[in-house]
N, C-alpha and C positions, 0 to 999 in steps of 0.2 A: 273510347276513340272510335270514329268511324271514318270510312273512306267514301269518297264520291264516285268510284268507279261502280257502274251497275252490272250485274251480271245476269245474263238471260236465264230463266228457268224453263227446262225441257216442257214443251207442249203448251206453254203460256207466253202472253206478251208482258207479263209483269217483270218488272226490273227489281233487282234485289240489291242491297247495299250490306257490306260487311260492317259488323259491330264487334269491337273487342271489348270484353269484360273481364275484369280481374275478379277472380273467385278463390276461395280457400281450397287448399289440397283435398280437405274432407268433402266439400260440396262437389269439387270435381271427381271424386272417387265415387260418390253417390250417383251423380249423373252418369258416369260410365256404366255403372251396374244398371241403372234404369234403362239406359238406351240399350244395352245388350238384352235385356229381358224382354223389351218390346220390339227388338229386331229392328232399331233405328239408329240413326246416328246421333250423337251428341247435339250437333247442330239442329237437327229435326227435333229432338227432345226440348231444346231450348225455344225454338220458334213456336211450337204447340204451347209451351207454357206461357210465352209472352203474348200470344194471340189470346189465350184464356184470361190472361190479366187484363188486357185492353178490354175485352167484352165485360169482365166484372166491374171494371173502374167505370165504363160508361153508364152503369146503373147505380153507382154508389152516390147516395145523397150529398156526401161532402164534396166530391168531385163536381157534381152537378151545380151545387150552389158556388162553387169556385168559378165554374165556367161562366155562370150568369154575371159574377163580379168582373171577370176578366172581359167579357163581351161589353158590359157597360163602360169599363175604362177605356177600351178600344173605341167606342162610339163618341166618347167624350174628347179623346185625342184627335180623332178624324174631324169631329166638328171644330175644334180649335184650330187645327191646320187649314181646313176650309175658310174659316174666318179670316185666318192671317193671309191667305192667297188672295181672297177677296178684298181684303184691305189694301194690299199691295198693287194687285192688278185691275181691281174692280171687275166689271163684267166682261173684261177683254182678254181673258185668259187663252182664248183660242185664236186671238187674231194677233199677229206680230205687226201690222201696218203702223199702229201708233207708236210703237217702239223701235221700229227700224228706220224711221225717217230722221235724217239729221236735223238739229235745230238750226233754224235760219236767224241770222242777225239783222 
């Protein structure tokens, strides 16, 4: 679960969002020990781990292949919607003049 409320980070203009994650008691205990050994908060340990996971995922061939598939799907959907708008409004999507005039009898 995440919150929409951004929190400022000292010395930066980056906005942070809170993310609540359910983990086992065993994993939490291990995180507590690792944080203590590294003289950091559990939150900082989790942030560091997530940042490393994102970097790793960016170079994962399976993730890269899936990203290309998703890009292609997005392109197809965008073209379909553009065609639908063109079919409805023709080349006049930027002009209201032809649609705002009342029909005369």
